[in-house]
Wavefront OBJ file of the C-alpha trace (Angstrom):
o trace
v -38.041 25.142 13.834
v -37.170 28.552 12.491
v -39.989 30.092 14.501
v -38.633 28.483 17.678
v -35.128 29.787 16.964
v -36.488 33.279 16.433
v -38.332 33.129 19.734
v -35.225 31.883 21.566
v -33.255 34.703 20.020
v -35.873 37.151 21.239
v -35.613 35.722 24.747
v -31.836 36.122 24.705
v -32.149 39.713 23.531
v -34.638 40.503 26.270
v -32.403 38.934 28.909
v -29.389 40.909 27.700
v -31.342 44.154 27.670
v -32.692 43.455 31.145
v -29.210 42.778 32.495
v -28.038 46.099 31.052
v -31.022 47.791 32.666
v -30.098 46.316 36.038
v -26.523 47.568 35.705
v -27.738 51.112 35.031
v -30.466 50.961 37.659
v -28.119 49.962 40.474
v -25.039 52.255 40.445
v -21.883 50.365 41.325
v -23.101 46.999 40.062
v -20.325 46.902 37.442
v -17.660 47.289 40.105
v -19.380 44.754 42.327
v -19.605 42.238 39.500
v -15.890 42.634 38.918
v -15.214 42.290 42.623
v -17.174 39.054 42.933
v -15.889 37.518 39.719
v -13.416 34.704 40.462
v -9.779 35.398 39.648
v -9.158 35.058 35.948
v -6.325 35.817 33.610
v -3.953 38.389 35.004
v -3.941 41.767 33.249
v -1.546 42.014 30.351
v 1.767 43.873 30.598
v 1.494 47.631 30.849
v 4.377 49.779 29.679
v 4.340 52.159 32.633
v 6.894 52.374 35.449
v 5.746 51.324 38.928
v 5.352 54.032 41.550
v 7.236 53.161 44.764
v 5.790 53.406 48.268
v 9.221 53.795 49.842
v 12.726 54.308 48.509
v 15.632 52.018 49.142
v 18.196 53.304 51.602
v 20.268 55.907 49.796
v 18.064 55.645 46.716
v 17.556 58.617 44.429
v 14.247 60.439 44.135
v 11.621 59.214 41.697
v 11.888 61.082 38.422
v 9.460 61.902 35.648
v 7.932 59.034 33.705
v 8.773 59.098 30.015
v 5.515 57.308 29.138
v 2.077 58.841 28.978
v -1.089 56.755 29.083
v -3.423 57.404 26.161
v -6.515 55.554 27.331
v -8.679 55.662 30.414
v -7.860 52.884 32.904
v -10.384 50.292 34.049
v -10.952 52.181 37.291
v -12.880 54.967 35.537
v -15.670 52.690 34.314
v -15.657 50.531 37.460
v -16.331 53.621 39.568
v -18.729 55.283 37.117
v -16.657 58.473 37.239
v -18.216 60.179 34.228
v -21.694 59.691 35.660
v -20.971 61.017 39.139
v -19.178 64.063 37.756
v -22.501 65.221 36.339
v -23.499 65.851 39.951
v -20.278 66.849 41.691
v -16.584 67.369 41.000
v -15.543 68.153 44.560
v -15.246 71.914 44.057
v -14.890 73.863 47.271
v -13.564 70.915 49.285
v -9.958 70.580 50.470
v -8.502 67.097 50.835
v -5.499 66.747 53.093
v -3.012 64.190 51.735
v -0.884 62.883 54.603
v 1.779 60.967 52.725
v 5.192 61.457 51.135
v 4.293 64.981 50.015
v 2.609 66.193 46.834
v 4.540 67.886 44.030
v 2.979 71.330 43.779
v 4.081 71.945 40.197
v 2.947 68.692 38.559
v 0.722 69.609 35.552
v -2.273 67.466 36.546
v -2.588 69.346 39.854
v -1.274 72.755 38.835
v -2.756 75.617 40.822
v -4.638 73.356 43.266
v -1.927 72.265 45.701
v -0.947 74.047 48.887
v 1.564 72.555 51.270
v 2.401 72.493 54.948
v 6.117 73.064 55.381
v 8.189 71.240 52.768
v 5.389 68.844 51.761
v 5.187 70.543 48.350
v 8.198 68.412 47.401
v 7.750 64.674 46.878
v 10.896 62.617 46.557
v 9.126 59.237 46.576
v 6.151 60.087 44.361
v 3.503 58.083 46.232
v 1.733 61.133 47.648
v 1.582 62.765 44.225
v 0.254 59.542 42.706
v -2.516 59.342 45.337
v -3.348 63.038 44.931
v -3.744 62.454 41.195
v -6.305 59.719 41.891
v -8.167 62.099 44.177
v -8.103 65.321 42.185
v -6.142 64.995 38.922
v -7.508 67.228 36.179
v -10.344 65.725 34.182
v -8.815 66.733 30.825
v -6.024 64.174 31.092
v -6.158 61.150 28.788
v -6.477 58.882 31.823
v -9.624 60.723 32.938
v -7.916 62.339 35.915
v -8.966 62.014 39.532
v -12.390 61.176 40.841
v -12.861 64.714 42.222
v -11.031 67.013 39.769
v -12.454 70.163 41.328
v -11.093 69.501 44.819
v -8.124 71.279 46.341
v -5.150 69.327 47.691
v -3.381 70.155 50.940
v -0.035 68.366 51.033
v 1.100 67.269 54.492
v 4.165 65.171 55.116
v 3.534 61.988 57.097
v 6.786 60.201 56.239
v 10.490 60.765 56.046
v 12.264 61.606 52.800
v 12.414 57.918 51.818
v 8.684 57.335 52.418
v 8.874 55.489 55.742
v 5.976 56.602 57.931
v 5.951 56.899 61.707
v 3.025 57.244 64.128
v 4.239 60.623 65.295
v 4.551 62.034 61.781
v 1.160 60.689 60.684
v -0.593 61.927 63.818
v 0.956 65.373 63.444
v 0.007 65.347 59.761
v -3.649 64.583 60.501
v -3.819 67.450 62.988
v -2.051 69.849 60.647
v -4.367 68.992 57.752
v -7.471 69.691 59.844
v -6.023 72.910 61.230
v -5.437 74.121 57.666
v -9.050 73.514 56.644
v -9.110 69.996 55.181
v -12.628 68.538 55.318
v -11.364 65.146 54.132
v -8.059 63.685 55.312
v -6.396 60.913 53.324
v -3.680 58.911 55.084
v -1.437 56.754 52.912
v 0.150 54.720 55.712
v -0.881 51.531 57.529
v 1.073 51.131 60.769
v 1.262 48.407 63.385
v 2.208 50.809 66.193
v 1.057 54.109 67.613
v -2.551 53.238 68.345
v -2.998 55.684 71.237
v -1.273 58.555 69.453
v -3.160 58.041 66.215
v -6.483 57.556 68.017
v -6.040 60.958 69.645
v -5.236 62.552 66.279
v -8.278 60.982 64.635
v -10.488 62.130 67.506
v -9.133 65.642 66.986
v -9.947 65.455 63.273
v -13.463 64.112 63.701
v -14.046 66.703 66.428
v -13.260 69.303 63.750
v -15.761 67.606 61.376
v -13.211 66.026 59.037
v -13.602 62.617 57.343
v -10.499 60.434 57.756
v -9.784 57.669 55.215
v -6.910 55.166 55.372
v -5.819 51.810 53.891
v -6.752 48.700 55.870
v -3.365 47.111 55.105
v 0.015 48.206 53.716
v 0.547 48.173 49.979
v 3.225 45.471 50.015
v 4.341 42.581 52.184
v 7.868 43.005 53.574
v 10.319 40.511 52.116
v 11.645 37.712 54.288
v 15.324 37.031 54.937
v 15.474 34.991 51.765
v 13.985 37.816 49.740
v 10.603 36.184 49.120
v 7.441 37.897 50.292
v 5.050 35.956 52.467
v 1.743 37.334 53.689
v 1.632 37.532 57.503
v -1.512 36.683 59.464
v -4.227 39.326 59.310
v -3.794 41.991 61.962
v -5.109 45.486 62.714
v -3.316 48.419 61.129
v -3.561 52.041 62.186
v -5.061 54.535 61.747
v -7.495 52.434 59.659
v -8.580 50.226 62.572
v -9.628 53.233 64.655
v -13.466 53.179 64.617
v -13.982 56.696 63.192
v -11.690 56.047 60.208
v -13.049 54.682 56.910
v -10.829 51.634 56.307
v -10.372 50.516 52.687
v -9.084 47.380 50.968
v -8.198 46.967 47.292
v -9.240 44.792 44.367
v -8.085 44.595 40.768
v -9.553 44.427 37.261
v -10.119 40.670 37.588
v -12.149 41.195 40.755
v -9.537 39.674 43.052
v -7.047 41.166 45.436
v -3.470 41.187 44.100
v -1.538 37.965 44.533
v 0.510 38.062 47.719
v -1.270 41.140 49.058
v -1.380 41.485 52.864
v -4.298 39.735 54.525
v -7.073 42.077 55.650
v -8.179 41.897 59.275
v -11.091 44.339 58.954
v -12.290 46.961 56.483
v -15.331 49.073 55.716
v -15.112 49.285 51.930
v -13.420 47.812 48.879
v -12.318 49.988 45.971
v -10.131 49.623 42.871
v -6.496 49.433 43.902
v -4.614 47.158 41.508
v -3.209 48.162 38.108
v -4.105 51.768 38.918
v -2.767 54.555 36.670
v -1.923 58.052 37.870
v 0.725 60.766 37.835
v 4.267 60.969 39.142
v 6.052 63.713 41.074
v 7.348 65.366 37.925
v 6.273 65.953 34.350
v 3.192 64.781 32.487
v 4.087 61.075 32.322
v 2.185 58.346 34.124
v 2.949 55.582 36.591
v 1.127 52.416 37.569
v 0.650 51.167 41.106
v -1.164 48.715 43.363
v -2.231 48.626 46.975
v -4.938 49.500 49.446
v -3.515 52.994 49.864
v -4.562 53.695 46.265
v -8.036 52.275 46.881
v -8.278 54.602 49.881
v -7.469 57.556 47.609
v -10.590 56.821 45.545
v -12.678 56.707 48.721
v -11.201 60.009 49.916
v -12.028 61.570 46.549
v -15.580 60.248 46.796
v -15.889 61.776 50.258
v -14.934 65.111 48.683
v -17.682 64.657 46.064
v -20.251 64.007 48.787
v -19.125 66.967 50.887
v -19.360 69.269 47.877
v -22.807 68.018 46.852
v -24.254 67.646 50.365
v -22.391 70.333 52.370
v -24.719 70.067 55.376
v -23.780 66.460 56.116
v -21.410 66.007 59.035
v -18.223 63.995 58.767
v -19.863 61.077 60.570
v -22.826 61.208 58.175
v -20.507 61.249 55.149
v -18.578 58.240 56.456
v -21.838 56.416 57.080
v -23.141 57.291 53.612
v -20.019 55.914 51.918
v -20.633 52.530 53.533
v -24.448 52.490 53.501
v -24.610 53.322 49.776
v -21.918 50.814 48.774
v -22.852 47.966 46.481
v -23.229 44.685 48.407
v -20.467 42.137 48.003
v -18.181 40.113 50.248
v -16.876 43.537 51.191
v -19.161 46.488 50.283
v -17.910 48.019 47.025
v -17.531 51.777 46.773
v -20.310 53.316 44.663
v -19.525 57.015 44.116
v -22.766 57.847 42.289
v -24.969 56.302 44.970
v -22.955 57.981 47.730
v -23.438 61.397 46.144
v -26.977 61.077 44.799
v -28.660 59.154 47.605
v -31.355 61.284 49.226
v -30.780 61.948 52.898
v -32.972 59.791 55.113
v -33.016 58.593 58.704
v -30.746 55.774 57.544
v -28.213 57.758 55.549
v -28.237 60.993 57.509
v -28.024 59.640 61.050
v -24.464 59.102 62.312
v -24.066 55.361 62.741
v -21.930 54.127 65.627
v -18.494 53.742 64.088
v -18.005 50.227 65.441
v -21.002 49.036 63.427
v -19.397 50.169 60.178
v -16.346 47.961 60.489
v -16.658 44.583 58.767
v -14.326 41.836 59.844
v -12.737 39.755 57.132
v -14.118 36.669 58.911
v -17.794 37.619 58.687
v -20.025 39.391 56.185
v -22.706 41.810 57.200
v -26.224 40.359 57.297
v -27.552 43.589 55.809
v -25.124 43.311 52.917
v -26.255 39.768 52.201
v -29.916 40.784 52.417
v -29.481 43.655 49.998
v -27.599 41.430 47.561
v -30.321 38.783 47.700
v -33.061 41.347 47.137
v -31.303 42.819 44.121
v -30.570 39.382 42.696
v -34.129 38.144 43.286
v -35.790 41.182 41.739
v -33.462 41.157 38.759
v -33.730 37.415 38.205
v -37.505 37.461 38.528
v -37.777 40.310 36.057
v -35.616 38.505 33.514
v -37.606 35.269 33.933
v -40.951 37.064 33.622
v -39.989 38.896 30.456
v -38.432 35.743 28.964
v -41.611 33.729 29.606
v -43.743 36.464 28.132
v -41.556 36.535 25.031
v -42.375 32.838 24.438
v -45.977 32.562 25.674
v -47.482 35.663 24.075
v -46.494 34.768 20.465
v -47.710 31.174 20.971
v -51.007 32.393 22.394
v -51.569 34.742 19.494
v -50.706 32.043 16.967
v -53.327 29.705 18.506
v -55.911 32.407 18.862
v -55.610 31.801 22.611
v -57.082 28.267 22.183
v -56.007 25.347 24.388
v -53.043 23.258 23.259
v -55.355 20.453 21.979
v -56.412 22.670 19.085
v -60.168 22.570 19.789
v -62.332 25.575 20.286
v -62.256 27.289 23.668
v -64.370 25.398 26.166
v -67.464 27.272 27.210
v -68.238 27.568 30.846
v -71.673 26.171 31.943
v -74.312 28.764 32.247
v -75.537 29.428 35.711
v -79.114 30.476 36.076
v -79.880 33.021 38.680
v -83.058 32.744 40.729
v -85.724 35.183 39.837
l 1 2 3 4 5 6 7 8 9 10 11 12 13 14 15 16 17 18 19 20 21 22 23 24 25 26 27 28 29 30 31 32 33 34 35 36 37 38 39 40 41 42 43 44 45 46 47 48 49 50 51 52 53 54 55 56 57 58 59 60 61 62 63 64 65 66 67 68 69 70 71 72 73 74 75 76 77 78 79 80 81 82 83 84 85 86 87 88 89 90 91 92 93 94 95 96 97 98 99 100 101 102 103 104 105 106 107 108 109 110 111 112 113 114 115 116 117 118 119 120 121 122 123 124 125 126 127 128 129 130 131 132 133 134 135 136 137 138 139 140 141 142 143 144 145 146 147 148 149 150 151 152 153 154 155 156 157 158 159 160 161 162 163 164 165 166 167 168 169 170 171 172 173 174 175 176 177 178 179 180 181 182 183 184 185 186 187 188 189 190 191 192 193 194 195 196 197 198 199 200 201 202 203 204 205 206 207 208 209 210 211 212 213 214 215 216 217 218 219 220 221 222 223 224 225 226 227 228 229 230 231 232 233 234 235 236 237 238 239 240 241 242 243 244 245 246 247 248 249 250 251 252 253 254 255 256 257 258 259 260 261 262 263 264 265 266 267 268 269 270 271 272 273 274 275 276 277 278 279 280 281 282 283 284 285 286 287 288 289 290 291 292 293 294 295 296 297 298 299 300 301 302 303 304 305 306 307 308 309 310 311 312 313 314 315 316 317 318 319 320 321 322 323 324 325 326 327 328 329 330 331 332 333 334 335 336 337 338 339 340 341 342 343 344 345 346 347 348 349 350 351 352 353 354 355 356 357 358 359 360 361 362 363 364 365 366 367 368 369 370 371 372 373 374 375 376 377 378 379 380 381 382 383 384 385 386 387 388 389 390 391 392 393 394 395 396 397 398 399 400 401 402 403 404 405 406 407 408 409 410 411 412 413 414 415 416 417 418
């Protein structure tokens, strides 16, 4: 009995080791596992103030947070940030942040922010928060942004209170490209302005810039009674424009936040709930949720790719972000794979933008195929090693004799004709 228990323990150890090997062999699998895990217990309370997306009418500007985070958030491990930074930190790439502005003097971004007009001031704080996710300094206790070597170009795409308009966003996209941004992050998701925003995106892609935007707004507007109710899924702009990389969010439990807007279509999923970053003042931290924050991680990853593979065009970078993503219901952003993947006819050829967009009502056949291949190979490997762990010791103990205990049966001799 003891011998059997020892062998079972050996099988369990082998299976655990093999699972760990699969996680390391397929970058992004940890994030994908979290994304596909059914909703569990909600994250515990976090003592950080919430960053607003907009300010109430007549509300005062967001101040400095009095609380500093002293541990790296879940997003760092889910994205494999430490691993991808061994290859690229985004140095030499400028990311345009079209949002509420970016505070130029915030410590986590000191010396790496330039601004168009008055965008170096951020009353709301959302633009600064997103910029911290993109390029916050790596020395911070939270781990900083995904591309800490990138430069930030602040461009205002909203009014003082954070309310965006198609005209302001379109002008912001153009201004960012004209000032040298190779990646343009847009924090807004609008229901109007399709023609105007499509023209701005075409201008940006014509200048070889990658445009990234949230597939849905961060929050659902409250009803007359004050309660939020998710409206039917609908296209939002500029994310729904084919050349834009559209991003949805998920949280540490693998699910989208409760009550989050329904997604009509998106290209990628990335961490966007219980996200920790900086505010518009001081060294304190804020917490936030929403697809706009998930889009910031994708924009930062685009900067990593452009720094590591400078010859790739904007269309090729956008294609690589999606093609290298880990397969799930929605492909999960995999920064290491996006940066490290060797250029090939698949990853280097600009894919028609319409083929990148995945509707929320249908999963890509290629995504399913890749998931099945990974699962089959991994499962087969675990089963093979587990069987070997049981059969080999038994065979040795029996001297490779049959189970009946008798001597090995000799095969009849066959005489060969002279």
